[in-house]
C-alpha atoms as one frame of an Amber mdcrd trajectory, in Angstrom:
protein
  -5.252  13.583 -24.164  -4.059  12.106 -21.252  -2.414  14.241 -17.918   0.762
  14.473 -17.510   2.965  14.214 -13.873   1.762  17.590 -12.954  -1.487  16.090
 -11.881  -0.069  14.641  -8.748   1.535  17.607  -7.779  -0.886  18.494  -5.450
  -0.133  21.714  -3.193  -1.099  21.702   0.640   1.173  21.667   3.929   3.709
  19.386   2.861   6.736  19.842   0.180   7.404  17.579  -3.069  10.527  16.256
  -3.453  12.434  13.982  -6.265  14.551  11.263  -4.071  17.038   8.743  -6.072
  17.507   5.314  -4.654  19.029   2.214  -6.060  18.695   4.167  -9.808  15.150
   4.626  -9.701  13.819   8.423  -9.282  10.882   8.671  -6.934   8.465  11.283
  -6.132   7.704  11.811  -2.027   6.067  14.263  -0.449   6.890  15.292   3.489
   5.618  16.916   6.485   6.633  17.363   9.895  10.092  16.643  11.696  10.757
  14.012  14.011  10.799  10.010  13.977  10.305   9.114  10.039   6.897   7.203
   8.836   6.810   5.996   5.359   3.996   5.520   3.687   3.086   3.250   0.994
   0.412   3.755  -1.223  -2.035   0.842  -2.638  -3.754   0.319  -5.609  -5.628
   2.561  -7.937  -4.162   5.304  -5.813  -0.849   7.151  -5.554   1.224   9.381
  -2.569  -2.332  11.412  -1.964  -4.194   8.516  -0.250  -2.082   9.492   2.809
  -3.324  13.305   2.517  -4.851  13.240   5.978  -2.079  11.764   7.918   0.308
  14.250   6.309  -1.199  16.390   8.477  -1.777  14.466  11.424   1.720  12.500
  11.813   3.630  15.854  11.929   1.081  17.425  14.292   1.998  14.645  16.390
   5.823  14.842  16.186   6.508  12.818  13.284   8.432  13.355   9.889   5.993
  11.707   7.561   7.205  11.028   3.995   4.207   9.438   1.573   5.926   8.129
  -1.532   4.543   7.336  -5.181   5.314   3.477  -5.537   7.692   2.279  -8.739
   5.614   3.219 -11.986   2.882   5.534 -10.300   2.580   9.074  -9.896   5.814
  10.903 -10.378   8.321   8.288  -9.800  10.026   6.326 -12.413   8.299   3.623
 -14.630  11.043   1.419 -15.821   9.644  -1.805 -17.525  10.214  -4.079 -14.530
  10.939  -4.694 -10.995   7.109  -5.295 -10.036   8.020  -8.072  -7.803   7.673
  -7.374  -3.890  11.187  -8.224  -3.251  12.033  -5.802  -5.439   9.589  -3.342
  -4.411  11.055  -3.720  -0.325  15.008  -3.026  -2.071  12.985   0.372  -3.361
  11.506   1.027   0.105  14.416   0.568   2.302  16.759   2.436  -0.133  14.347
   4.934  -0.090  14.883   5.397   3.750  18.126   5.693   3.371  17.871   8.121
   1.080  15.859   9.767   3.452  18.952  10.407   5.857  17.539   7.202   8.221
  18.907   3.844   9.116  15.232   2.586   9.748  11.753   3.794  10.076   8.003
   3.204  10.925   6.609   1.648   7.921   2.408   2.132   7.278   1.781   0.473
   3.999  -1.878   0.040   2.543  -3.074  -2.569   0.367   0.087  -3.234  -2.222
   2.038  -0.643   0.263   1.352  -3.324   3.526   2.256  -6.319   1.280   5.484
  -4.429   0.280   5.907  -3.369   4.041   5.299  -7.217   5.653   8.105  -7.797
   2.908  10.308  -5.252   4.156   9.969  -6.214   7.744  11.448  -9.741   6.634
  13.660  -8.862   3.905  15.569  -6.056   5.583  14.317  -6.200   9.394  16.867
  -3.812  10.647  14.951  -1.073   8.632  11.854  -1.382  10.000  10.872   0.190
  13.642   7.510  -0.547  13.623   5.087  -2.297  11.032   1.617  -0.802  10.057
  -0.281  -2.514   7.465  -4.102  -1.744   6.538  -5.948  -3.842   4.019  -3.381
  -6.006   3.495  -2.659  -9.720   4.911   1.029 -11.091   5.220   1.329 -12.346
   1.824   1.601 -16.018   2.848  -2.275 -15.831   4.802  -2.831 -14.156   1.181
  -1.489 -16.446  -0.959  -3.139 -19.374   0.878  -6.239 -17.911   0.815  -6.151
 -17.413  -2.934  -5.545 -21.471  -2.708  -8.020 -22.278  -0.193 -10.908 -19.820
   0.044 -12.767 -20.313  -3.407 -15.947 -18.540  -3.033 -14.583 -16.041  -0.644
 -11.119 -14.264  -1.305 -10.546 -15.854  -4.410 -13.859 -14.565  -5.687 -13.250
 -11.373  -3.735  -9.678 -11.373  -6.240 -11.156 -11.836  -9.530 -10.446  -8.547
 -11.079  -6.606  -9.835 -10.226  -7.486 -13.154 -12.751  -8.849 -10.272 -14.821
  -5.425  -8.228 -14.860  -3.515 -11.031 -16.050  -4.737 -10.486 -19.675  -1.834
  -8.254 -21.822  -2.900  -4.753 -22.744  -6.898  -5.205 -22.508  -6.839  -4.547
 -18.561  -4.974  -1.560 -19.313  -7.315  -0.053 -21.613 -10.075  -1.058 -19.573
  -8.790   0.964 -16.531  -7.924   4.128 -18.889 -10.663   4.484 -21.466 -13.857
   6.907 -20.494 -11.683   9.078 -18.428 -10.617   6.680 -16.076 -14.068   5.481
 -15.129 -13.194   1.841 -13.956 -10.958   3.115 -11.548 -13.786   5.106  -9.859
 -16.344   1.745 -10.119 -13.337   0.018  -7.895 -13.150   2.421  -5.276 -16.598
   3.063  -4.880 -17.381  -1.249  -5.053 -14.393  -1.677  -2.310 -15.380   0.810
   0.172 -18.231   1.542   2.814 -20.661   3.688   1.587 -20.610   7.378   1.386
 -16.771   7.232   0.025 -15.260   8.121  -2.767 -17.266  11.606  -3.493 -16.659
  12.322  -6.985 -14.112  15.059  -6.732 -11.873  12.598  -4.803 -12.457   9.976
  -7.647 -11.673  12.267  -9.861  -8.264  12.894  -8.999  -7.874   9.062  -8.515
  -8.993   8.498 -12.104  -6.707  11.702 -13.768  -3.783  10.142 -11.970  -4.187
   6.638 -13.320  -4.629   8.039 -17.024  -0.582   9.282 -16.567   1.319   7.534
 -19.562   1.865   3.721 -18.531   0.653   3.927 -15.157  -2.120   1.669 -15.660
   0.444  -1.282 -17.317   2.957  -0.533 -14.532   0.172  -0.621 -11.534  -0.919
  -4.138 -13.350   2.338  -5.697 -13.715   2.120  -5.775  -9.819  -0.852  -8.273
  -9.551   0.778  -9.699 -12.754   3.943 -10.665 -10.659   1.442 -11.777  -7.962
  -0.651 -14.203 -10.108   2.387 -15.505 -12.145   4.373 -16.133  -8.754   2.093
 -18.461  -7.448   3.355 -21.041 -10.455   7.170 -20.016 -10.486  10.222 -21.146
  -8.376  10.405 -17.604  -7.268   6.732 -17.483  -6.168   8.023 -20.103  -3.970
  11.060 -19.049  -2.747   9.319 -16.098  -1.395   6.933 -17.822   0.390   9.377
 -19.754   2.364  11.373 -16.755   3.066   8.171 -14.718   4.220   7.430 -17.456
   6.878  10.335 -16.191   9.224   8.893 -14.628  11.958   8.754 -10.930  12.246
  10.582  -8.596  15.255   9.098  -4.974  14.722   5.773  -4.873  16.885   3.058
  -4.758  14.676  -0.488  -3.033  13.970  -3.017  -4.383  11.206  -5.564  -2.546
  10.851  -8.866  -3.387   8.535 -11.990  -2.350   7.603 -15.009  -4.664   8.647
 -16.702  -3.561   4.956 -13.840  -4.528   2.986 -14.943  -6.420   0.083 -11.200
  -6.334  -1.945  -9.136  -8.046   1.265 -11.679  -9.903   2.974 -11.212  -9.828
   6.716 -11.012 -13.607   7.232  -8.502 -13.369   5.195  -6.413 -11.112   6.873
  -6.848 -12.735  10.167  -4.348 -15.012  11.644  -1.341 -12.826  10.028   0.099
 -12.628  14.172   0.908 -16.633  13.311   4.228 -14.676  11.448   4.775 -12.144
  14.062   6.960 -12.853  17.330   7.057  -9.003  18.364   3.975  -7.612  20.208
   0.737  -7.320  17.965  -2.181  -5.535  17.829  -5.416  -6.340  15.281  -8.168
  -3.519  15.089 -11.008  -4.064  13.387 -12.796  -0.468  12.118 -16.249  -0.994
  12.074 -18.030   0.931   8.722 -14.928   1.129   7.005 -14.177  -0.487   3.657
 -10.855  -0.999   1.767  -9.480   2.430   2.467  -9.779   3.056   6.406  -7.875
   5.656   6.538  -9.621   7.612   3.722 -13.131   6.581   4.832 -12.704   7.370
   8.536  -9.505   9.575   9.043 -10.115  10.687  12.348 -10.897   6.874  13.484
  -7.578   5.665  11.567  -5.333   8.588  12.870  -6.511   8.154  16.447  -5.773
   4.119  16.295  -2.232   4.551  14.331  -0.741   7.974  16.735  -2.810   5.795
  19.484  -0.356   2.887  19.124   2.900   4.821  18.247   2.812   6.948  20.954
   2.788   3.318  23.083   6.569   2.515  24.399   5.233  -1.205  24.957   2.238
  -1.952  22.627   1.082  -5.011  24.065  -0.618  -7.967  22.040
């Protein structure tokens, strides 16, 4: 039997809430007081990927809020709206629904692509930008076209995800075993352990989550050839005015470090790049102490350097 949304109601030193923004209900997990830090997860995960930062950020004086993105976990799962501009509107609407006009935005993987998009489409909402394992969307778009034996090969799973229905079945059968294999393939050594993988596998088996998560990938693939994708790429060439920190695992086999490098060309504000040795695609979980030191050290710097 498929699990229900209660599997993402994991207890800890945080509060679970339901917040409505733009007509969509979002499940958020909140801890601490201070400047708002909005934490956006990637694939194939949910809010729990930020469990370490939901403790370290409040200890450093921040209000940390991790959200289940549209289609994931305990949030609404509508049949459409999985393009990056719509997802960015979700996140900026959520910031305002949380009572703030702007936030520090931290995004991993798909959450990182979303964070880059927010910084362009609603710049005033993003006070500082932190992207993790996520190149600027134009860099990714270019790499998929030109780095055929590098990034395109590393993204072969996305090509398979373009098929109807079959990928959903593969991701959810045998208790979500493929989700565990993807986590293992994309990470550095010794992560994830069996219990961590089990949590993600269960959350991905919530009805319609697999389909909604794959719609993100399908939009990215189809948009390469459609007018809406070309328009999005043109808009995203605008310079980003928010101070930006870009963190990437040196062993990332899902998004290659060379794909992420060069994203600074789209940032007019102070920018810092940091390659985390020994980490793969999930550095905030694989090496939380190292990751948090980089993140909080940068946030505490009133004038982050280039």
